[in-house]
C-alpha positions in Angstrom: -13.6 44.8 -6.3 -15.1 41.8 -7.6 -12.6 41.9 -9.7 -9.6 41.2 -7.4 -11.8 38.1 -5.9 -12.2 36.8 -9.0 -8.6 37.7 -9.6 -7.0 36.3 -6.3 -10.0 32.6 -6.7 -8.4 32.3 -10.2 -5.3 32.6 -8.7 -5.8 29.8 -6.2 -7.9 27.5 -7.7 -4.5 27.4 -10.2 -2.6 26.9 -7.8 -4.5 24.4 -6.0 -4.7 22.5 -9.2 -0.9 22.5 -9.2 -0.8 20.7 -6.2 -3.2 17.6 -7.3 -1.0 17.8 -9.9 2.9 18.0 -8.0 0.4 14.6 -5.6 -0.7 12.7 -8.4 2.7 12.3 -10.4 4.1 11.6 -7.5 1.8 8.7 -6.8 2.5 7.8 -10.4 6.0 7.7 -9.9 6.1 4.9 -6.5 4.1 2.9 -8.6 6.0 3.0 -12.3 8.9 2.8 -8.6 7.5 -0.8 -7.3 6.4 -2.1 -10.5 9.7 -2.0 -12.2 11.0 -3.7 -8.9 8.4 -5.8 -8.2 9.0 -7.1 -12.5 12.8 -7.4 -11.4 12.2 -10.0 -7.8 10.5 -11.8 -10.6 11.9 -14.7 -11.5 13.1 -15.1 -7.7 9.7 -15.8 -6.5 9.1 -19.0 -9.4 12.5 -20.3 -8.9 11.2 -23.9 -9.4 7.9 -24.5 -11.4 7.2 -28.8 -11.2 4.7 -30.3 -13.5 3.3 -33.6 -14.4 1.0 -34.6 -17.9 -2.1 -36.0 -16.6 -4.6 -38.7 -18.6 -7.5 -36.3 -18.0 -7.8 -33.4 -16.2 -8.9 -33.8 -12.6 -10.5 -31.4 -10.1 -8.5 -32.0 -7.3 -4.7 -32.8 -6.1 -3.2 -34.5 -3.4 -1.0 -32.3 -1.5 2.4 -34.2 -0.3 0.7 -37.4 -0.3 4.1 -39.3 1.5 4.1 -36.6 4.4 1.6 -37.9 7.4 1.5 -35.2 10.3 2.9 -36.9 14.1 
């Protein structure tokens, strides 16, 4: 009787491990798909970059200096 219970426990444990592995694979595929989408869209996020060489590195910048609030 004890051997049947041990065998049943082993089968249940194996089934649980298989289910956890399936869940892990789904999550891995989902992350991979999300990363692929993000990589594909990256050029559209950064279509304009404006740079300016400075004489000395500044710790602050003035953003849109010509704009005044009403």
